[in-house]
C-alpha positions in Angstrom: -0.2 0.1 -0.2 2.9 2.2 1.2 4.2 2.4 -2.9 0.7 3.8 -4.3 1.6 6.6 -2.5 4.2 9.5 -3.6 6.7 11.5 -0.7 7.4 14.6 -1.7 10.5 15.9 0.8 11.4 19.4 0.4 14.7 20.4 -1.0 15.8 22.8 2.1 13.1 25.0 4.6 15.9 27.0 5.2 13.3 30.0 6.3 14.1 33.3 3.5 15.8 36.3 4.6 12.4 39.0 5.3 15.5 42.0 5.7 15.3 42.6 2.1 11.4 42.1 1.4 10.2 43.7 5.5 12.7 47.0 4.2 11.2 47.4 0.3 14.7 46.7 -0.3 15.3 47.2 -4.2 17.6 43.6 -4.2 14.9 41.6 -3.4 13.3 43.3 -6.6 15.1 41.4 -10.2 15.0 44.1 -13.0 13.1 42.1 -16.0 15.4 41.9 -19.5 12.1 42.3 -21.2 10.0 45.0 -19.9 7.1 43.5 -18.6 8.9 40.2 -17.4 11.0 40.0 -14.6 11.8 37.9 -11.2 9.7 38.0 -7.8 12.1 36.5 -5.1 13.1 34.1 -8.1 9.6 33.7 -9.3 9.5 34.3 -12.9 6.4 36.3 -14.1 5.3 38.5 -16.8 2.8 41.7 -16.8 1.1 41.0 -19.7 -0.9 38.0 -18.3 1.7 34.5 -17.3 0.4 35.0 -13.9 3.8 33.1 -11.0 4.6 29.8 -12.4 5.8 29.0 -8.9 2.9 30.0 -7.1 1.3 26.5 -6.1 5.8 25.9 -4.4 4.9 29.2 -3.1 1.1 28.0 -1.4 2.9 24.3 -0.5 5.9 26.2 0.8 3.4 28.5 3.0 1.9 25.5 4.3 4.9 23.2 5.4 6.4 26.2 8.3 8.9 26.3 5.3 8.0 30.2 4.3 6.5 33.1 5.5 3.0 34.2 4.4 4.4 37.6 4.0 5.9 36.3 1.2 2.9 34.7 -0.5 0.5 38.1 0.1 2.6 40.8 -1.0 3.9 37.6 -4.2 -0.3 37.9 -4.7 -0.3 41.2 -4.5 2.6 41.8 -6.9 1.0 39.6 -9.3 -2.3 41.4 -9.0 -0.9 44.5 -9.6 1.0 43.6 -12.7 -2.7 42.4 -14.3 -4.0 45.7 -14.6 -6.3 46.7 -17.4 -9.4 48.5 -17.8 -12.3 46.7 -16.7 -15.3 46.5 -19.3 -17.4 44.8 -16.3 -17.0 47.7 -14.4 -18.6 51.1 -14.7 -18.9 54.8 -12.2 -21.8 55.8 -12.1 -21.0 59.8 -14.0 -22.3 62.2 -12.2 -19.6 65.5 -13.2 -20.2 67.9 -15.8 -16.7 68.7 -16.4 -13.3 67.3 -15.1 -12.6 64.9 -12.4 -9.7 67.1 -9.9 -9.8 64.4 -6.8 -10.5 60.8 -5.7 -9.7 59.4 -2.3 -11.1 55.5 -0.5 -11.9 55.8 2.8 -9.1 54.4 4.3 -11.0 51.9 7.0 -13.4 49.5 4.6 -12.0 50.5 1.4 -15.5 50.6 0.2 -16.1 54.7 0.3 -15.1 56.6 -2.5 -15.2 61.0 -2.8 -14.9 62.4 -5.8 -14.4 66.4 -6.4 -14.2 68.2 -10.0 -14.2 71.1 -11.8 -18.1 71.9 -11.5 -17.7 71.8 -7.8 -19.6 69.0 -7.3 -19.0 66.2 -4.2 -19.5 62.4 -5.0 -19.5 59.5 -3.0 -19.9 55.8 -4.8 -20.1 52.3 -3.0 -17.6 50.6 -4.3 -19.0 47.4 -3.1 -20.8 44.6 -6.1 -23.9 44.0 -3.8 -25.9 42.9 -6.5 -22.7 39.8 -7.3 -23.0 40.3 -11.0 -20.3 39.9 -13.5 -21.9 43.3 -14.4 -22.4 46.1 -12.3 -22.0 50.0 -11.7 -20.6 52.0 -8.9 -23.0 54.1 -7.8 -23.2 57.8 -6.1 -25.2 57.1 -3.1 -25.3 60.7 -2.2 -23.9 64.0 -3.8 -23.6 67.8 -3.3 -24.9 69.3 -6.3 -25.4 72.8 -8.5 -28.4 73.0 -5.6 -26.9 72.0 -2.5 -27.1 75.2 -0.9 -23.6 74.6 0.6 -21.8 73.4 -2.4 -17.9 74.8 -3.7 -18.5 77.6 -6.1 -15.2 76.8 -7.6 -13.4 73.9 -8.3 -13.1 71.2 -5.9 -9.2 70.2 -5.9 -8.8 68.6 -3.1 -11.2 65.8 -1.7 -10.3 63.3 1.5 -12.3 60.7 4.1 -11.2 61.2 7.3 -8.5 58.9 8.5 -10.6 57.1 11.8 -14.0 57.0 10.3 -15.9 57.7 7.3 -18.2 60.3 9.5 -16.7 63.2 8.2 -14.8 64.3 5.1 -12.5 67.3 4.1 -12.7 69.2 0.6 -10.9 72.3 -0.7 -12.3 74.7 -3.6 -10.7 77.6 -5.5 -13.6 79.5 -4.1 -10.5 79.9 -1.5 -12.5 77.3 1.5 -11.7 74.3 3.4 -14.5 72.5 4.4 -15.5 69.8 6.9 -18.5 67.4 6.3 -20.2 65.8 8.5 -21.4 63.5 6.2 -24.2 61.4 7.3 -26.1 65.2 7.4 -24.5 65.7 4.0 -23.6 69.6 6.0 -21.0 71.1 6.5 -20.0 71.0 10.2 -16.7 73.3 10.0 -15.7 76.6 7.4 -12.1 77.4 6.9 -12.1 80.7 4.2 -8.5 82.3 3.3 -7.1 84.7 1.2 -5.8 83.1 -2.0 -6.9 80.0 -4.1 -7.0 77.5 -2.2 -4.6 73.8 -4.0 -4.5 71.5 -2.0 -5.6 70.2 1.8 -4.5 66.7 3.7 -4.9 65.5 7.0 -2.0 62.8 8.6 -3.4 59.6 7.9 -1.2 58.6 11.5 -1.8 61.7 13.8 -2.8 60.6 17.7 -1.7 64.0 19.2 -3.1 66.2 16.9 -5.6 67.6 14.3 -3.8 70.0 12.5 -4.9 69.7 8.9 -2.1 71.8 5.8 -3.3 73.8 3.0 -1.6 75.0 0.8 -2.9 77.8 -1.4 -1.8 81.2 -3.7 -0.3 82.3 -0.4 3.0 81.4 -0.5 2.4 80.5 3.3 1.7 77.2 4.6 -1.8 77.3 7.0 -2.3 74.9 9.9 -5.9 74.6 10.8 -7.0 72.6 14.0 -10.0 70.6 13.8 -10.3 71.1 17.3 -9.9 74.9 18.0 -12.1 75.2 14.3 -9.0 77.9 13.3 -6.0 78.1 11.3 -3.4 77.9 14.7 0.1 77.6 12.2 1.6 78.9 10.0 4.5 77.5 8.0 6.8 80.6 6.1 9.8 79.7 3.8 8.6 79.2 0.4 8.8 82.7 -1.8 5.7 80.8 -4.6 2.5 79.1 -4.5 2.2 76.4 -2.5 1.2 73.3 -4.9 0.9 69.9 -2.7 1.1 68.9 0.6 1.5 65.7 2.1 2.0 64.3 6.0 4.1 61.6 6.6 2.3 58.1 6.9 5.8 57.1 9.2 6.0 60.3 12.2 3.0 62.1 12.3 4.9 65.5 13.1 6.2 65.5 9.6 4.6 67.4 7.1 6.3 67.8 3.0 5.2 70.6 0.9 5.7 71.7 -2.5 5.8 75.2 -4.5 6.0 77.1 -7.3 10.0 78.1 -6.0 10.8 75.0 -7.5 11.5 74.1 -3.5 10.5 71.0 -1.5 10.7 71.9 2.1 9.9 69.1 5.1 8.8 70.5 8.6 8.2 69.6 12.5 4.8 71.7 13.5 6.1 71.5 17.1 8.9 73.9 16.2 7.5 75.8 13.1 10.2 78.4 13.5 11.9 77.4 9.7 11.9 74.1 8.1 13.7 70.5 8.8 15.1 70.2 5.5 14.9 71.8 2.2 15.5 68.9 -0.4 18.6 69.4 -3.0 18.6 68.3 -6.0 22.4 68.1 -7.1 22.6 66.7 -3.0 25.1 69.7 -2.5 26.5 69.8 -5.2 26.3 71.4 -8.2 27.6 71.1 -11.8 30.8 73.1 -12.8 28.5 74.5 -15.7 25.2 74.2 -14.8 23.4 77.6 -13.9 21.1 75.8 -11.8 20.3 77.2 -8.1 21.3 75.4 -5.3 18.2 73.8 -2.7 15.7 72.9 -5.8 14.2 69.9 -6.1 13.1 70.2 -10.1 14.0 72.8 -12.6 10.5 73.9 -12.4 6.9 73.9 -10.6 7.2 71.2 -8.1 2.9 69.7 -7.9 3.2 66.7 -7.1 3.9 64.5 -3.4 3.4 61.1 -2.5 5.0 58.6 0.6 5.7 55.3 -0.9 3.1 53.1 1.9 6.2 52.1 4.5 7.3 56.8 4.9 10.2 55.4 4.3 11.0 57.5 0.1 9.1 60.3 -0.9 8.1 61.1 -4.7 8.4 64.5 -6.5 7.4 65.5 -10.1 7.5 68.8 -11.3 7.2 70.5 -14.9 10.5 69.8 -15.5 9.8 66.5 -16.6 11.4 64.8 -14.0 10.1 62.4 -10.9 12.6 62.7 -7.8 12.7 59.8 -5.2 14.3 61.1 -1.7 14.8 59.6 1.4 12.4 60.7 3.5 14.8 61.0 6.7 17.7 62.2 5.2 16.6 64.3 2.6 19.2 62.6 0.3 18.3 62.4 -3.6 18.9 58.8 -4.3 18.8 59.4 -8.3 16.5 56.8 -9.9 15.8 57.4 -13.1 13.0 57.2 -14.1 13.4 59.4 -17.2 11.5 61.5 -18.9 7.9 62.2 -16.8 5.5 64.3 -19.1 3.8 67.0 -16.8 2.3 69.8 -18.4 -0.2 70.7 -15.5 -0.6 73.6 -13.9 -2.0 72.8 -10.2 -2.0 69.8 -8.2 -1.2 66.3 -9.7 -1.9 63.3 -7.2 -0.4 59.9 -8.0 -0.3 56.9 -6.2 1.6 53.9 -4.8 0.8 50.8 -4.4 0.4 48.9 -1.1 1.8 45.6 0.0 3.8 44.9 -3.4 7.7 43.9 -3.8 8.9 46.3 -5.2 6.6 49.2 -4.9 4.9 50.8 -7.5 4.5 54.5 -8.3 0.9 55.3 -10.0 1.9 58.7 -12.4 -0.7 60.7 -14.8 1.4 60.9 -17.9 -1.1 63.1 -20.4 -4.2 60.7 -21.3 -2.8 57.5 -19.5 -0.6 56.4 -16.1 2.7 55.2 -16.2 3.4 52.2 -14.0 6.7 52.4 -12.6 9.0 50.5 -10.5 9.4 53.2 -8.1 13.4 51.7 -6.7 14.4 50.6 -9.9 13.2 53.2 -11.9 11.6 51.5 -14.8 8.6 52.1 -17.0 6.4 48.7 -16.9 3.6 49.5 -18.6 0.8 51.8 -19.6 -2.7 52.3 -18.6 -4.3 53.8 -21.4 -8.6 53.9 -21.6 -8.8 58.3 -21.1 -9.3 60.7 -23.9 -8.6 63.7 -22.2 -5.5 64.1 -19.2 -5.4 62.0 -16.2 -5.7 64.4 -13.6 -5.5 61.7 -9.7 -5.5 58.5 -9.1 -6.4 56.2 -5.9 -5.3 52.5 -5.3 -7.7 50.6 -3.6 -5.2 48.1 -1.9 -7.6 45.6 -0.1 -8.0 43.7 -4.0 -5.5 45.8 -5.8 -7.7 48.0 -8.2 -6.5 51.6 -9.2 -9.0 53.5 -9.9 -8.8 57.4 -12.3 -9.9 60.7 -12.9 -9.7 62.7 -16.1 -9.9 65.5 -17.3 -12.9 63.6 -19.9 -15.2 63.6 -16.6 -14.7 59.7 -16.4 -13.8 57.5 -13.6 -12.2 54.4 -14.3 -11.9 51.3 -12.8 -8.2 49.0 -13.5 -9.1 45.5 -11.9 -6.5 42.8 -12.0 -7.4 40.2 -15.0 -8.1 37.3 -13.2 -9.1 35.1 -16.2 -5.7 35.0 -17.6 -4.1 33.2 -14.8 -3.1 30.2 -15.6 -2.6 30.8 -19.2 0.6 29.0 -19.0 -0.7 26.3 -19.8 -1.1 27.1 -23.1 3.0 26.4 -22.9 3.7 23.3 -20.8 7.6 23.0 -22.0 8.4 25.9 -21.2 6.1 26.2 -17.6 7.7 22.7 -17.0 10.6 24.0 -17.3 10.4 27.2 -15.0 8.8 25.0 -12.9 12.1 22.7 -12.2 13.8 25.4 -11.1 12.2 27.4 -9.6 9.7 24.3 -7.1 10.7 24.1 -3.2 9.0 20.9 -3.7 10.0 17.4 -4.7 9.1 13.8 -6.3 11.3 11.3 -5.0 9.1 8.1 -4.9 7.4 6.7 -8.2 4.4 5.1 -8.3 3.7 1.3 -8.2 2.2 1.6 -11.7 5.0 2.7 -13.2 7.8 0.8 -11.3 5.9 -2.2 -12.9 
């Protein structure tokens, strides 16, 4: 009876080193030889639907205790991101009459999405498929339309959920106001008014010791609004141009980063408002001999886009000089990752997004009418997501299911979903897959069946 069973013996039960994995070290990612083909921790995959040929081996290793569950989770998340494509079965109800400027998915349930448009309208969508049908439309469950008594008079530039629950959200507009909304009543609980046009605002996703909202306006001074007192309690001075983007660190609750039309990016500790901690320098303090560029500038043009990596260790900036740069958020050092030319002709805040739970991390950058997907640490352009008919203004990442939503000047909100139907296509190439599996297999068949022996 024993000869009828196959004995599977692991070749090695050594646990993999998780240091590079947890630290999102670039060494954990093997740069692909083909633009859409690479290796993840030794497992070959490509972005056109082949999937991970060693996924079954990973699952078996996890079950046997030879591998960490985190490795499997990151492998699957990475595969899903690399299979993102425009989903024909999912639509988002059209509410806005003009371009979409901002999108935000609630961080608590990842179920509700805010949108703000150039027409001043705000909409809240339910992303969950309650019908369980393959084809469905994400409906707007409530809107602040033009007939609403408290609607913004001009273009809504930024919308954001309150980080702790969906009972409150914020919006800022060209009408020089920042509004704090009660979601249930759909009425503003507080309104902050400024002297200049409001370009952006941001609330810390991790703060427990303060309730400050950073606001960037046409005025070079960065305003900090306190939700507890209902007033602007701090002013950060240092920029010489309009403030186009602000972001709180997801790692340290008192660290704020601001970007301006003066080509500079400043890091602040809001506990000490006397001056900025660091002014990012693209040359790391070394100016080229034949260069006429000024020192302590992050870009050679307006800086209108900021985004931290999910772990908060690095910062992405994008400017109108058609360059994107990656910085060490602790030291302010330019990592000198080369992303090539990243077209950016926007005069306003450009909202890019990053992935969560993947290795490597990916950046989703609006470039004209498409979304460019970059390997953050290698600087490689992996693919371009095309579907909009006009400029893409914003995108937001849904980390629970690795989905991406984008809004553009074509008034469309598009859903980019992992194409799971293409996974397992490697069966079309049995010889190639067999070779790959033999190279990456964690388990090996040591016994033969009695039928073969006879």
